[in-house]
C-alpha positions, -999 to +999 in steps of 0.1 A: +424-174+383+395-151+382+400-122+358+402-088+375+390-054+365+410-022+365+389-001+388+395+035+400+414+039+432+393+043+463+395+075+484+408+075+520+373+075+533+362+041+519+328+037+502+317+001+496+292-022+480+288-051+504+287-087+490+281-120+507+309-133+528+331-155+506+348-188+515+382-188+533+409-213+533+441-211+551+457-183+570+464-148+581+487-121+567+500-087+578+467-070+571+447-091+595+444-086+633+473-104+649+468-136+668+478-137+704+517-139+708+535-167+724+559-164+753+581-132+756+613-152+750+599-167+718+588-132+707+622-118+715+639-145+694+615-139+666+621-101+666+660-107+666+657-130+636+635-105+618+661-077+625+689-098+612+669-107+581+660-072+573+695-056+575+699-034+544+661-031+539+641+001+542+625-010+575+613+020+594+595+007+625+572+037+626+560+031+590+523+020+587+508-006+563+498+009+529+462+018+522+457+000+490+460-037+483+474-054+452+482-090+441+504-103+415+511-136+398+547-147+404+567-176+389+601-187+401+628-214+399+635-221+436+668-239+431+690-210+442+669-198+471+662-208+507+625-208+502+600-179+501+603-165+536+627-138+545+658-152+564+690-138+578+721-145+557+701-164+530+688-155+496+650-158+495+622-151+470+605-126+495+638-107+499+641-102+461+605-091+456+605-067+486+637-051+473+623-046+438+590-032+450+608-009+475+631+004+448+602+011+423+576+024+448+600+041+472+582+026+502+595+005+530+588-032+538+564-023+566+543-003+543+545-029+516+535-059+539+545-084+513+529-119+518+525-150+496+497-175+492+521-203+500+554-202+518+574-225+496+604-243+511+640-242+499+643-256+464+606-257+457+594-239+425+563-219+417+544-213+385+513-198+401+524-182+433+502-152+443+519-123+462+501-096+479+515-061+488+502-028+500+510+008+490+501+044+495+507+053+459+475+061+440+494+063+406+503+026+401+498+013+366+492-024+370+501-030+334+534-014+335+547-021+371+554-058+363+579-048+336+597-024+360+599-051+386+611-078+362+640-054+352+653-055+388+645-091+397+669-120+390+663-140+358+647-169+378+619-148+393+592-131+372+560-112+377+533-119+351+505-096+359+493-074+388+457-063+399+443-041+426+422-061+450+393-057+473+405-037+504+400-067+528+414-093+504+439-117+521+462-136+499+461-168+521+426-166+538+407-156+506+421-186+487+396-213+478+422-240+470+457-246+459+472-270+434+507-284+436+524-305+409+552-330+416+572-342+386+588-376+384+613-388+358+606-425+355+632-434+328+658-460+333+684-432+332+677-398+346+673-371+319+699-344+327+677-317+311+649-325+335+669-332+366+665-296+379+626-299+381+619-336+386+629-364+409+642-397+396+630-427+416+656-455+421+631-483+412+604-488+386+570-476+399+538-497+399+514-469+388+483-489+397+496-492+433+504-455+433+469-447+421+454-469+449+473-450+475+463-417+460+426-427+463+431-436+499+445-401+507+415-383+490+390-366+512+391-350+547+417-365+570+441-357+598+474-356+579+497-351+608+516-383+601+522-370+565+540-338+577+570-322+594+547-305+620+568-292+649+554-288+685+542-253+676+525-264+644+508-294+662+487-268+680+471-259+647+443-277+630+458-308+612+426-318+594+427-309+557+406-318+527+424-333+497+402-327+467+422-342+440+454-364+437+458-374+400+486-396+387+492-382+352+514-400+327+530-371+307+552-390+283+571-422+280+593-415+310+574-387+329+548-389+356+532-360+374+512-360+406+486-332+407+475-324+442+447-300+450+432-290+484+420-263+505+452-262+526+483-283+535+505-290+564+542-284+565+558-306+537+525-326+534+527-328+496+563-341+497+555-366+524+525-380+505+546-381+473+573-400+491+548-424+506+532-430+472+566-437+456+575-462+483+541-479+477+548-480+440+583-495+446+568-522+469+586-509+500+554-502+520+518-516+517+485-499+512+477-506+548+507-485+560+491-454+545+456-462+560+471-468+594+490-435+594+457-417+585+441-435+614+468-425+639+465-388+629+476-364+656+473-389+684+510-392+681+536-366+669+548-373+633+576-398+633+571-405+670+599-424+686+623-417+659+612-447+639+616-446+601+583-441+585+590-465+557+595-439+531+617-408+523+603-374+519+603-365+483+630-339+473+621-303+470+631-299+434+603-319+419+576-298+436+560-266+423+531-245+434+510-246+403+479-225+409+460-206+437+423-201+431+402-173+444+365-165+443+349-137+421+352-103+435+387-104+449+399-079+423+371-053+428+384-024+450+349-012+456+337-045+472+342-060+507+347-097+508+340-100+545+312-074+550+301-088+584+335-082+600+348-049+614+370-028+590+391+003+594+386+035+573+405+019+544+384-012+543+409-035+558+397-062+583+405-054+619+394-088+634+402-125+631+387-140+599+369-173+606+388-201+590+422-184+592+450-205+606+485-204+592+500-200+557+508-232+539+544-243+539+559-267+514 
């Protein structure tokens, strides 16, 4: 993470120092111009789900997005939650954070516009999740607010620090890369003290074979066959760049897969982990991984209902470890995208090139 500076709050009429356009990575958030909507029926269903999920929230439809942008580093144990995203009749990380922010800042969820760098799935953990929110309050103390939020949050969710950002910062698009860790307990008997955060393979793993498979996955590929992409997700760009996939021995019975890339498809990390475990157990061959990369999006993932030869790795072993951003994201007096149109508060009002959808895993 790039260290931020505590700068003075900008006035309503925004004055800036333009900087060169920074790299972008994955997707849009509430502050960015909306993409075209799908059919009216799908839109109606989405609105109904949102209404059900926000029962009991301060959710005034006339409320506008806040003028000032902040980001905070959040860590959580995802065991008890149905993932990051707000859902009806389910406990989620986003719901807990929105309630705490709304209570402390006395602002509704539409003003706050809470969004995360990665939309982690049910049971997935995070050590380095980055969460963005907006506010109209000009008296926030970034050093004190995390303590107030932590006093309201459950014990398994914690905010470590908070910084004001550039006004056009986008927690997903502005990210350079994300790093996920997947933990494996390779002992003959599963360690009960690690079972909450690691997966125990049924068979002994050939780590040389696992490393050979990892090397094959590195680089830029169409990872459709290593995902749970639905018909809607298949319309998005499935080509991703895997920068690093290290197999780290972290003790006599502990192996960690460290996966780094500019973006990931839905459940991609868990699919790749499952395939590498099957390779290490001798259940699939190296050629099976190569052929799936070659097929790419020419077929839907798991086409025909055939078993892929591996099981998707369980959620509990996965954690979002780190999200990296370029310098300047924590400077409220700088625009990250000076060549794009902005509103009077410095927020982007157009599509940011490179934006797609938020990672889900």
